[in-house]
C-alpha positions as CSV (number, residue, x, y, z in Angstrom):
1,M,-7.8,-106.6,1.6
2,A,-8.6,-103.0,0.5
3,V,-6.5,-100.0,-0.4
4,G,-7.3,-96.6,-1.8
5,L,-10.3,-94.7,-0.7
6,A,-13.3,-95.5,1.5
7,A,-16.6,-93.6,2.1
8,A,-18.2,-93.2,5.5
9,V,-21.5,-94.7,5.8
10,A,-22.3,-93.3,9.2
11,A,-20.9,-90.5,11.4
12,Y,-18.5,-91.3,14.2
13,P,-17.2,-88.7,16.8
14,G,-14.2,-90.5,17.7
15,A,-13.6,-92.0,21.3
16,G,-10.2,-90.7,21.7
17,P,-7.6,-88.4,20.0
18,E,-6.1,-91.6,18.2
19,E,-9.5,-92.3,16.6
20,L,-10.7,-90.4,13.5
21,A,-13.7,-88.4,13.7
22,F,-15.8,-88.2,10.4
23,D,-19.4,-87.6,9.1
24,S,-21.4,-89.8,6.8
25,G,-20.2,-89.5,3.2
26,D,-16.7,-88.2,4.1
27,L,-13.9,-89.9,2.2
28,I,-11.2,-91.5,3.9
29,E,-7.8,-92.6,2.4
30,I,-6.7,-96.0,3.7
31,L,-3.1,-95.8,4.8
32,G,-1.3,-99.2,4.1
33,A,-4.2,-101.7,3.9
34,Q,-7.5,-102.6,5.5
35,V,-7.4,-106.1,6.8
36,P,-10.6,-108.2,6.6
37,G,-11.5,-109.5,10.0
38,L,-9.8,-106.7,11.9
39,P,-12.3,-104.1,13.4
40,W,-9.8,-101.1,12.8
41,F,-7.6,-99.7,10.0
42,L,-5.4,-96.6,9.7
43,G,-6.9,-93.9,7.7
44,R,-6.5,-90.1,6.7
45,H,-9.4,-87.8,6.4
46,V,-9.3,-86.4,2.9
47,A,-10.8,-83.2,3.8
48,S,-8.9,-82.3,6.9
49,G,-6.0,-84.5,6.6
50,Q,-6.2,-85.8,10.0
51,V,-4.9,-89.3,10.7
52,G,-6.4,-91.9,12.9
53,F,-7.9,-95.3,13.5
54,V,-11.2,-95.9,11.6
55,R,-13.8,-98.5,12.4
56,T,-14.2,-100.9,9.5
57,S,-17.8,-101.4,10.0
58,L,-18.6,-97.6,9.5
59,V,-17.1,-97.1,6.0
60,S,-17.6,-98.7,2.6
61,V,-14.4,-99.5,0.6
62,Q,-14.3,-98.2,-2.9
63,G,-11.3,-100.0,-4.2
64,R,-10.1,-103.6,-3.5
65,V,-6.8,-105.2,-4.1
66,S,-7.1,-107.6,-7.2
67,E,-3.7,-109.2,-7.1
68,L,-2.1,-111.2,-4.1
69,E,1.3,-109.5,-4.6
70,S,-0.4,-106.0,-3.9
71,A,-1.7,-107.2,-0.7
72,L,1.2,-109.2,0.3
73,F,3.9,-106.5,0.0
74,L,3.1,-103.0,1.1
75,G,6.5,-101.6,0.5
76,E,9.9,-102.4,-1.6
77,E,11.6,-103.4,1.6
78,E,9.1,-106.1,2.3
79,R,9.2,-107.2,-1.5
80,A,13.0,-107.5,-1.2
81,F,12.9,-109.8,1.8
82,F,13.2,-113.1,-0.1
83,R,15.9,-111.7,-2.2
84,R,18.0,-110.5,0.9
85,E,17.6,-113.8,2.7
86,G,19.6,-115.5,-0.2
87,R,23.0,-114.1,1.1
88,F,24.9,-116.0,-1.6
89,S,28.0,-114.0,-1.8
90,A,31.0,-114.0,-4.2
91,E,33.0,-116.0,-1.8
92,D,30.3,-118.6,-1.5
93,A,30.2,-118.8,-5.3
94,R,34.0,-119.2,-5.5
95,R,34.1,-122.0,-3.0
96,L,31.2,-123.9,-4.6
97,L,32.7,-123.5,-8.3
98,S,36.1,-124.6,-7.1
99,R,34.4,-127.7,-5.8
100,T,32.3,-128.5,-8.9
101,A,35.0,-127.4,-11.4
102,G,37.5,-130.1,-10.1
103,A,40.5,-128.2,-10.2
104,D,42.5,-131.1,-8.5
105,V,43.3,-132.6,-12.0
106,C,45.6,-129.7,-12.4
107,T,47.5,-130.0,-9.1
108,A,47.4,-133.9,-8.5
109,Y,48.8,-136.4,-10.7
110,S,46.3,-138.7,-12.7
111,L,46.6,-142.4,-12.3
112,D,46.6,-144.4,-15.5
113,R,43.9,-147.0,-15.0
114,R,43.9,-148.3,-18.4
115,G,45.0,-151.8,-19.0
116,D,45.5,-151.8,-22.7
117,T,48.7,-149.9,-23.5
118,E,48.8,-150.7,-27.0
119,A,47.9,-148.3,-29.9
120,E,44.9,-146.1,-29.3
121,L,41.6,-147.7,-29.6
122,A,38.7,-146.2,-31.5
123,E,37.0,-143.0,-29.9
124,E,34.1,-143.7,-27.4
125,Q,30.6,-143.6,-29.2
126,E,28.4,-140.7,-28.0
127,T,25.1,-139.5,-29.4
128,P,26.4,-136.6,-31.8
129,L,24.9,-133.2,-31.1
130,P,25.4,-130.4,-33.5
131,G,28.1,-127.9,-32.4
132,L,29.0,-129.9,-29.4
133,H,31.9,-132.1,-30.6
134,P,34.8,-129.7,-31.9
135,E,37.2,-131.3,-34.4
136,P,40.6,-131.8,-33.0
137,Q,42.3,-129.4,-35.4
138,E,39.9,-126.7,-34.4
139,T,40.6,-127.3,-30.8
140,L,44.3,-127.1,-31.5
141,Q,43.9,-123.7,-33.4
142,K,42.1,-122.4,-30.3
143,V,44.8,-123.5,-27.9
144,K,47.4,-121.9,-30.0
145,K,45.4,-118.6,-29.9
146,V,45.1,-118.7,-26.1
147,L,48.8,-119.5,-25.7
148,E,49.8,-116.6,-27.9
149,R,47.6,-114.4,-25.8
150,C,49.2,-115.7,-22.6
151,K,52.7,-115.4,-24.0
152,S,52.2,-111.6,-24.8
153,C,51.8,-111.2,-20.9
154,H,55.1,-110.9,-19.1
155,S,53.7,-113.5,-16.3
156,C,50.5,-115.2,-15.6
157,P,48.5,-113.0,-13.2
158,E,46.7,-114.5,-10.2
159,E,43.1,-115.2,-10.3
160,P,40.9,-112.2,-10.1
161,V,40.0,-111.1,-6.6
162,S,36.5,-109.8,-7.6
163,W,34.3,-112.2,-9.6
164,G,31.7,-109.5,-10.4
165,L,29.0,-111.1,-8.3
166,D,28.5,-108.1,-6.2
167,S,26.0,-106.5,-8.4
168,V,24.0,-109.8,-8.4
169,S,24.4,-110.7,-4.6
170,S,24.0,-107.2,-3.2
171,E,20.4,-107.7,-3.4
172,A,20.8,-110.7,-1.2
173,S,22.6,-108.9,1.5
174,S,20.8,-107.3,4.2
175,P,21.7,-103.8,4.7
176,A,23.0,-102.8,8.0
177,P,20.8,-100.3,10.0
178,E,22.2,-97.0,10.4
179,D,23.7,-96.0,13.9
180,P,22.1,-93.2,15.8
181,S,23.9,-89.9,15.1
182,F,24.4,-89.0,18.8
183,C,26.3,-90.8,21.6
184,L,26.2,-90.3,25.5
185,A,28.5,-92.0,27.7
186,A,28.1,-93.1,31.4
187,E,30.6,-90.5,32.7
188,D,28.5,-87.5,31.1
189,D,26.8,-85.2,33.5
190,W,23.3,-86.0,32.5
191,A,21.9,-83.5,35.1
192,D,23.3,-80.7,33.0
193,P,20.7,-79.5,30.3
194,E,23.4,-78.7,28.0
195,A,24.6,-82.3,28.3
196,L,21.4,-83.6,27.3
197,G,20.7,-81.2,24.6
198,S,21.9,-83.4,21.8
199,L,20.0,-86.4,23.0
200,L,16.7,-84.2,23.3
201,R,17.2,-82.5,20.2
202,F,17.7,-85.8,18.3
203,L,14.8,-87.6,20.0
204,D,12.2,-84.6,19.5
205,A,12.2,-85.0,15.6
206,P,8.7,-84.7,14.5
207,G,9.0,-87.8,12.0
208,Y,11.0,-90.9,11.7
209,E,14.8,-90.8,11.4
210,P,17.0,-93.8,10.3
211,G,18.8,-93.6,13.7
212,F,15.6,-94.5,15.5
213,R,15.7,-98.0,14.0
214,G,17.9,-99.4,16.5
215,L,15.7,-97.8,19.3
216,Y,12.5,-99.4,18.1
217,D,13.9,-102.8,17.6
218,A,13.3,-105.6,20.4
219,S,17.0,-106.5,20.7
220,L,17.9,-102.8,21.3
221,P,21.1,-103.0,19.3
222,G,21.4,-99.2,19.2
223,L,21.7,-98.8,22.9
224,G,25.1,-100.4,22.9
225,T,26.6,-97.7,20.7
226,T,24.3,-94.9,21.8
227,F,24.7,-95.3,25.6
228,R,28.1,-96.4,26.1
229,G,29.7,-97.6,29.5
230,F,26.3,-98.6,31.0
231,T,26.9,-102.2,32.3
232,D,23.9,-101.9,34.7
233,E,20.5,-101.6,33.2
234,E,19.3,-99.9,36.6
235,E,21.8,-97.1,36.2
236,L,20.7,-96.8,32.5
237,A,17.1,-96.5,33.4
238,G,18.0,-93.9,36.1
239,R,19.7,-91.8,33.6
240,L,16.9,-92.1,31.1
241,A,14.4,-91.0,33.8
242,Q,16.4,-87.9,34.2
243,A,16.3,-87.1,30.5
244,R,12.5,-87.7,30.7
245,G,12.2,-85.1,33.3
246,A,14.1,-82.7,31.4
247,A,12.0,-83.5,28.2
248,K,8.9,-83.0,30.2
249,K,10.1,-79.5,31.5
250,A,11.2,-78.3,28.1
251,D,7.8,-79.4,26.6
252,L,9.4,-81.7,24.1
253,P,6.6,-84.1,23.5
254,M,8.2,-86.3,20.8
255,A,11.5,-86.7,23.0
256,L,9.3,-87.4,25.9
257,A,7.3,-90.2,24.1
258,R,10.5,-91.8,22.8
259,L,12.2,-91.8,26.1
260,C,9.0,-93.3,27.8
261,F,9.1,-96.1,25.3
262,L,12.8,-96.8,25.9
263,L,11.9,-96.9,29.6
264,G,9.1,-99.2,29.1
265,R,11.4,-101.5,26.9
266,L,14.0,-101.6,29.9
267,C,11.0,-102.4,32.3
268,V,9.9,-105.3,30.1
269,R,13.3,-106.7,30.1
270,R,13.4,-106.6,33.8
271,L,9.9,-108.2,34.0
272,K,8.4,-104.9,35.5
273,L,5.3,-105.2,33.6
274,S,3.0,-102.9,35.5
275,Q,5.5,-100.3,35.3
276,A,6.2,-100.8,31.7
277,R,2.5,-100.5,30.9
278,V,2.5,-97.1,32.8
279,Y,5.5,-95.8,30.4
280,F,3.8,-97.1,27.3
281,E,0.5,-95.5,28.2
282,E,2.2,-92.2,29.0
283,A,4.1,-92.2,25.7
284,L,0.7,-92.6,23.7
285,G,-0.9,-90.1,25.8
286,T,1.9,-87.7,25.1
287,L,1.6,-88.3,21.4
288,G,-2.0,-87.3,21.6
289,G,-3.0,-89.1,18.5
290,H,-0.2,-87.7,16.5
291,F,1.1,-90.1,13.8
292,G,4.0,-88.4,12.3
293,D,6.4,-91.1,13.4
294,L,4.2,-94.1,12.4
295,L,6.7,-96.6,13.4
296,L,6.9,-95.4,16.9
297,V,3.3,-95.9,17.1
298,V,3.4,-99.3,15.9
299,A,6.2,-100.1,18.2
300,L,4.1,-98.5,21.2
301,Y,0.9,-100.4,20.4
302,A,2.7,-103.7,19.9
303,N,4.5,-103.5,23.2
304,L,1.6,-102.3,25.1
305,A,-0.6,-105.1,23.6
306,A,2.2,-107.6,24.6
307,V,2.1,-106.5,28.1
308,H,-1.8,-106.8,28.4
309,L,-1.5,-110.1,26.9
310,R,1.1,-111.4,29.3
311,Q,-0.9,-109.7,32.3
312,N,-4.0,-111.3,31.0
313,S,-6.0,-108.1,31.2
314,R,-9.0,-108.8,29.1
315,D,-10.5,-105.3,29.1
316,K,-7.3,-103.6,28.0
317,C,-6.6,-106.4,25.7
318,G,-10.0,-105.8,23.8
319,Q,-9.2,-102.0,23.4
320,V,-5.4,-102.3,22.4
321,V,-4.9,-105.7,20.7
322,P,-7.1,-105.0,17.6
323,K,-5.4,-101.8,16.9
324,A,-2.0,-103.3,17.4
325,C,-3.0,-106.2,14.9
326,A,-4.2,-103.6,12.5
327,L,-1.0,-101.6,12.6
328,L,1.2,-104.6,12.3
329,L,-0.7,-106.0,9.2
330,G,-1.5,-102.8,7.6
331,T,1.7,-100.8,8.0
332,P,4.5,-101.4,5.6
333,G,8.2,-101.8,6.8
334,H,7.5,-101.6,10.6
335,V,10.7,-102.2,12.6
336,C,9.1,-103.5,15.8
337,S,10.0,-107.0,16.8
338,T,8.7,-107.8,20.2
339,A,8.8,-111.1,21.7
340,A,5.0,-111.2,21.7
341,E,4.8,-109.9,18.1
342,A,4.2,-113.6,16.9
343,E,1.2,-113.8,19.2
344,L,-0.4,-110.8,17.9
345,L,0.3,-111.9,14.4
346,R,-1.3,-115.3,15.2
347,L,-4.3,-113.6,16.4
348,A,-4.5,-111.6,13.1
349,L,-4.1,-114.8,11.3
350,R,-7.0,-116.4,13.1
351,R,-9.2,-113.5,12.3
352,A,-8.1,-113.5,8.6
353,V,-9.0,-117.3,8.3
354,G,-12.3,-116.6,10.1
355,A,-13.1,-113.7,7.5
356,R,-12.2,-116.1,4.7
357,S,-9.7,-113.7,3.0
358,P,-6.7,-115.5,1.4
359,Q,-5.1,-112.3,0.9
360,A,-5.1,-111.4,4.6
361,E,-4.0,-114.8,5.4
362,A,-1.1,-114.6,3.1
363,R,-0.2,-111.3,4.5
364,A,-0.2,-112.5,8.0
365,C,1.8,-115.8,7.1
366,F,4.5,-113.6,5.4
367,L,4.8,-111.3,8.4
368,L,5.1,-114.3,10.7
369,A,7.7,-115.9,8.5
370,R,9.7,-112.9,8.2
371,H,9.5,-112.4,12.0
372,Q,10.7,-115.8,12.9
373,V,13.6,-115.5,10.3
374,R,14.7,-112.2,11.8
375,L,14.8,-113.9,15.2
376,K,17.0,-116.7,13.8
377,Q,14.3,-119.3,14.3
378,P,13.8,-120.5,10.7
379,E,12.3,-123.7,11.8
380,A,9.5,-121.9,13.4
381,A,8.8,-120.0,10.2
382,L,8.4,-123.3,8.3
383,P,4.6,-123.9,8.6
384,F,3.8,-120.0,7.7
385,L,6.3,-120.2,4.6
386,E,4.5,-123.2,3.3
387,R,1.1,-122.0,3.7
388,L,2.3,-118.7,2.0
389,L,3.7,-120.4,-1.0
390,L,0.7,-122.7,-1.2
391,L,-1.6,-119.6,-1.2
392,H,0.5,-118.0,-3.9
393,G,0.2,-121.1,-6.1
394,A,-3.4,-121.0,-6.0
395,L,-4.0,-117.2,-6.2
396,G,-0.8,-115.4,-7.3
397,R,0.6,-114.5,-10.5
398,P,2.7,-117.2,-12.2
399,D,5.3,-114.8,-13.5
400,A,6.1,-113.4,-10.0
401,A,9.7,-113.6,-9.1
402,W,9.8,-113.8,-5.4
403,P,8.2,-117.4,-5.0
404,A,11.5,-118.8,-6.5
405,D,13.5,-117.3,-3.7
406,G,10.8,-118.4,-1.2
407,Y,11.1,-121.8,-2.4
408,L,14.8,-121.7,-1.9
409,L,14.5,-120.4,1.7
410,L,12.1,-123.2,2.2
411,A,14.6,-125.8,0.8
412,D,17.4,-124.3,3.0
413,I,15.0,-124.7,6.2
414,Y,14.2,-128.2,5.0
415,S,18.0,-129.0,4.7
416,R,18.7,-127.8,8.2
417,K,15.9,-130.2,9.5
418,C,17.7,-133.1,7.6
419,L,14.8,-133.6,4.9
420,P,16.7,-133.8,1.8
421,H,13.8,-135.0,-0.3
422,L,11.7,-132.1,0.4
423,A,14.7,-129.7,0.2
424,L,15.4,-131.1,-3.5
425,S,11.7,-130.8,-4.4
426,C,11.5,-127.2,-3.3
427,V,14.8,-126.4,-5.4
428,R,13.0,-128.1,-8.3
429,A,10.0,-125.9,-7.7
430,A,12.0,-122.9,-7.5
431,S,13.5,-123.6,-11.1
432,L,10.1,-123.9,-12.4
433,R,8.6,-120.7,-11.1
434,A,10.8,-118.1,-12.9
435,R,14.1,-117.7,-14.5
436,G,16.5,-117.4,-11.7
437,S,19.3,-115.1,-11.3
438,L,23.1,-116.0,-11.1
439,A,23.0,-116.0,-7.3
440,S,19.8,-118.2,-6.9
441,S,21.1,-120.7,-9.6
442,L,24.3,-121.1,-7.8
443,R,22.4,-121.3,-4.5
444,S,20.3,-124.1,-6.2
445,V,23.6,-126.0,-7.1
446,D,24.7,-125.7,-3.4
447,L,21.5,-127.0,-2.1
448,V,21.5,-130.0,-4.3
449,L,25.0,-130.8,-3.3
450,R,24.1,-130.5,0.4
451,N,21.1,-132.8,0.1
452,T,22.3,-135.5,-2.1
453,P,24.3,-138.5,-0.8
454,Q,28.0,-138.1,-1.8
455,P,28.7,-140.5,-4.6
456,P,32.0,-140.8,-6.5
457,R,30.7,-138.5,-9.0
458,L,28.6,-135.3,-9.0
459,P,24.9,-135.6,-9.2
460,S,23.5,-134.8,-12.6
461,Q,20.7,-132.7,-11.3
462,I,23.1,-129.7,-11.1
463,A,23.6,-129.5,-14.7
464,H,20.2,-127.8,-15.1
465,Y,21.1,-125.2,-12.5
466,L,24.7,-124.7,-14.0
467,R,23.1,-124.0,-17.3
468,Q,20.6,-121.6,-15.6
469,A,23.4,-119.7,-14.2
470,L,25.1,-119.4,-17.7
471,A,21.8,-118.1,-18.9
472,A,21.7,-115.5,-16.5
473,A,25.0,-114.0,-17.6
474,A,24.7,-110.6,-19.1
475,P,25.9,-110.0,-22.8
476,G,29.3,-108.7,-23.2
477,P,32.8,-109.6,-22.1
478,A,33.0,-112.8,-20.3
479,P,33.0,-112.5,-16.5
480,P,35.4,-114.3,-14.2
481,W,32.8,-116.8,-13.1
482,R,31.8,-118.1,-16.6
483,G,34.9,-120.2,-17.1
484,P,34.4,-122.0,-13.9
485,L,30.7,-122.7,-14.8
486,Y,31.8,-124.2,-18.1
487,A,34.5,-126.2,-16.5
488,S,31.9,-127.5,-13.9
489,L,29.7,-128.7,-16.7
490,A,32.8,-130.2,-18.3
491,R,33.6,-132.2,-15.2
492,L,30.0,-133.3,-14.7
493,H,29.9,-134.8,-18.3
494,S,33.3,-136.3,-17.9
495,L,32.3,-138.1,-14.8
496,H,29.3,-139.4,-16.6
497,R,31.4,-140.8,-19.3
498,Q,30.3,-138.3,-21.7
499,H,33.7,-137.0,-22.8
500,G,33.0,-135.4,-26.1
501,R,30.5,-133.1,-24.5
502,A,33.0,-132.5,-21.7
503,I,35.7,-131.4,-24.3
504,A,33.1,-128.9,-25.8
505,F,32.3,-127.3,-22.6
506,M,36.0,-127.1,-21.4
507,T,37.0,-125.5,-24.7
508,Q,34.2,-122.8,-24.0
509,A,35.8,-122.6,-20.5
510,L,39.1,-122.0,-21.9
511,E,37.9,-119.3,-24.2
512,A,36.0,-117.6,-21.3
513,D,39.1,-117.7,-19.0
514,A,41.4,-116.5,-21.6
515,E,39.4,-113.2,-21.7
516,T,40.0,-112.7,-17.9
517,G,43.6,-114.2,-17.7
518,G,45.1,-116.0,-14.6
519,R,46.3,-119.2,-13.7
520,R,43.1,-120.9,-14.6
521,V,44.1,-120.7,-18.4
522,V,46.8,-123.2,-18.0
523,D,44.6,-125.3,-15.7
524,D,42.0,-125.3,-18.4
525,L,44.6,-126.5,-21.0
526,V,45.9,-129.4,-18.8
527,A,42.2,-130.3,-18.0
528,L,41.2,-130.2,-21.6
529,A,44.4,-132.4,-22.5
530,W,43.3,-135.1,-19.9
531,L,39.7,-135.1,-21.5
532,H,41.1,-135.9,-24.7
533,V,43.2,-138.7,-23.0
534,L,40.0,-139.9,-21.6
535,H,38.2,-139.7,-24.9
536,G,40.7,-141.8,-26.8
537,Q,42.5,-138.9,-28.3
538,S,46.0,-139.0,-26.8
539,R,47.8,-137.5,-29.8
540,V,45.6,-134.5,-29.4
541,A,46.4,-134.3,-25.9
542,L,50.2,-134.7,-26.5
543,A,49.8,-131.7,-29.1
544,I,48.2,-129.5,-26.5
545,L,50.7,-130.3,-23.7
546,Q,53.5,-129.8,-26.0
547,S,52.2,-126.4,-27.0
548,V,52.0,-125.5,-23.3
549,L,55.6,-126.6,-22.7
550,A,56.8,-124.7,-25.7
551,E,55.4,-121.5,-24.6
552,A,56.7,-122.0,-20.9
553,V,53.7,-120.4,-19.5
554,F,53.4,-123.0,-16.6
555,S,54.4,-123.1,-12.8
556,V,56.6,-125.6,-11.3
557,D,53.8,-127.8,-9.8
558,Q,51.8,-127.6,-13.1
559,E,55.1,-128.8,-14.9
560,G,54.9,-132.0,-12.9
561,V,51.3,-132.6,-13.8
562,I,51.9,-132.0,-17.5
563,A,54.9,-134.3,-17.4
564,N,52.8,-137.1,-15.8
565,M,50.0,-136.5,-18.2
566,M,52.1,-136.5,-21.2
567,A,53.6,-139.9,-20.1
568,I,50.2,-141.5,-19.9
569,A,49.4,-140.2,-23.3
570,L,52.6,-141.5,-24.7
571,K,52.1,-144.9,-23.1
572,R,48.6,-145.1,-24.6
573,T,50.0,-144.5,-28.2
574,G,52.7,-147.3,-27.7
575,R,55.7,-145.2,-26.9
576,T,56.8,-146.8,-23.7
577,R,60.4,-145.5,-23.3
578,P,59.4,-141.8,-23.7
579,A,56.5,-142.5,-21.2
580,A,59.0,-143.9,-18.6
581,E,61.2,-140.9,-19.0
582,G,58.1,-138.6,-18.5
583,Y,57.1,-140.6,-15.3
584,F,60.7,-140.2,-14.0
585,R,60.6,-136.5,-14.6
586,A,57.2,-136.1,-12.9
587,L,58.6,-138.2,-9.9
588,S,61.5,-135.9,-9.5
589,I,59.4,-132.7,-9.5
590,A,57.0,-134.3,-7.0
591,K,60.1,-135.1,-4.6
592,R,61.5,-131.6,-5.1
593,L,58.2,-130.1,-4.2
594,G,57.5,-132.5,-1.2
595,Q,54.3,-133.9,-2.5
596,P,54.0,-137.5,-1.3
597,R,50.6,-138.1,-2.9
598,N,52.0,-137.2,-6.4
599,Q,55.1,-139.3,-5.8
600,A,53.0,-142.3,-5.1
601,V,51.0,-141.8,-8.2
602,A,54.2,-141.4,-10.4
603,L,55.7,-144.5,-8.9
604,A,52.6,-146.6,-9.7
605,N,52.4,-145.2,-13.2
606,F,56.1,-145.9,-13.6
607,G,55.8,-149.4,-12.2
608,A,52.7,-150.2,-14.5
609,C,54.8,-149.0,-17.5
610,A,57.6,-151.2,-16.2
611,C,55.6,-154.3,-15.9
612,R,54.1,-153.9,-19.4
613,R,57.6,-153.4,-21.0
614,G,59.1,-156.3,-19.1
615,P,62.7,-156.4,-17.7
616,A,64.2,-157.7,-20.7
617,G,63.1,-154.6,-22.5
618,W,64.8,-152.0,-20.5
619,P,68.4,-151.0,-21.4
620,S,69.4,-150.1,-17.9
621,T,67.2,-150.5,-14.8
622,T,69.5,-148.3,-12.7
623,S,69.2,-145.4,-14.8
624,W,65.4,-145.2,-13.9
625,R,66.1,-145.2,-10.1
626,P,65.2,-141.8,-8.7
């Protein structure tokens, strides 16, 4: 594919107003790109400034595209396509991290499954890593500082509404097209020239306006807000025909061309192809080779070529289809999305393969994949996206950022097709391509969870992507999502019986959440205490929980969890009677709050404690009846 300047090697007079006339030796600027295998491209005569179609065989290209990315994306909007398709919002991240962080330990009672209730055994043996295993005394000092900070607040604030992901995920959200700046209703008197003035003035703009995007799109989303009250397309076509007549009388060529385009689109929807062809040809004739609104020209040629293909008109197809393909592949950011656009792009893809141009092939594959995704048919985009990523792996720059998002999109499509192994391999390939953003890392975690069988514990693969998400954090104050990320890593290590590392990560989660405040601070303290219990450090857990009770920064439901957890720690250190009292207090709170599940766990823990103690060891059995 070529960009830049081309020199004419022969004279050409031009067979129509839309074709560029030039002499041998003239310089022609390539607009967009010249695609190998296509006989036409759009160019501008450097000397005269005239724009039109140029025969590829009559020019010698002076500059060629050396990188695949330069040929693949002809504009910033196209370059941002894969980022926009991520669509991993702050709410998605909130739901995901609430699932991986395992906040249920702070709302549901824990069951003491340990059979040995004698004195605490030795700590579990883990491979020591420098800086990953904080000393108990150091942990207690951090807990004391956090509680002092919480105590300074009058009340624990709720979780922040904004997680600060908007700046990261805004790239993943697709911008909504702008609505037209005018509106005409069915009850308006369209026969009155004054009533049509706003419509005709708007449609006669010499160039492209943002409000035209809805008019050029195949789904016609703009007509619902522009022409209100029209339930019958026949009536709407009649009113547009009146406007067309007014535009012709007033000598407004651009308004006439756009109205003919709209009428042709309505005829296609009603399968009146011959009439649609007449309207499209009239619109092109009205433009007279004027390329001021290039997106309108692309839409007209694509729709006209689609009609000729459906009517199987070989002569007309030979004249229009190559130019339509040249515009579709060589024009950046076109908004036309006709039903036959995929067929035109496939024709261009075959020509690119025949010309042995990997860059043109990649460009066609990208446009086909984007077209199918826009039509909400991602499975149809699968082969083109696969081929695009394969071509990039062979020819593209290894430091390009877009393939990572492309692999994630491919993984999402595989996931919908119930191909979990392929989806996981694509997620892995995305992580190896480039350093991912926060949104892409969290999206990778979500894809791994969706495509992994649901065992009792989280899959270990997500640890890599959670660490990637932490590495994507900007320096400065801790954002609200950093604490849940550390908590997720803590839960993951705990489920794999690496409680020492889990304690280190939960301590970091506590410090991060202490900067943002909220209920999560107390939840982190409770989870940290439970990790110490699991790690064989029940005395440290007791010290943490007693500090929380002393500062009175907990809620009512957290009080029941703390009482049950303290009872487990007391039982594991051999203090059975205080443990039984703690179970009774936890049972009373659960009954008062109407929590049958927590009541059952408290009764089970209480019963196990009573069995270990034995009936002779209790001073009064009736005193423990709730």
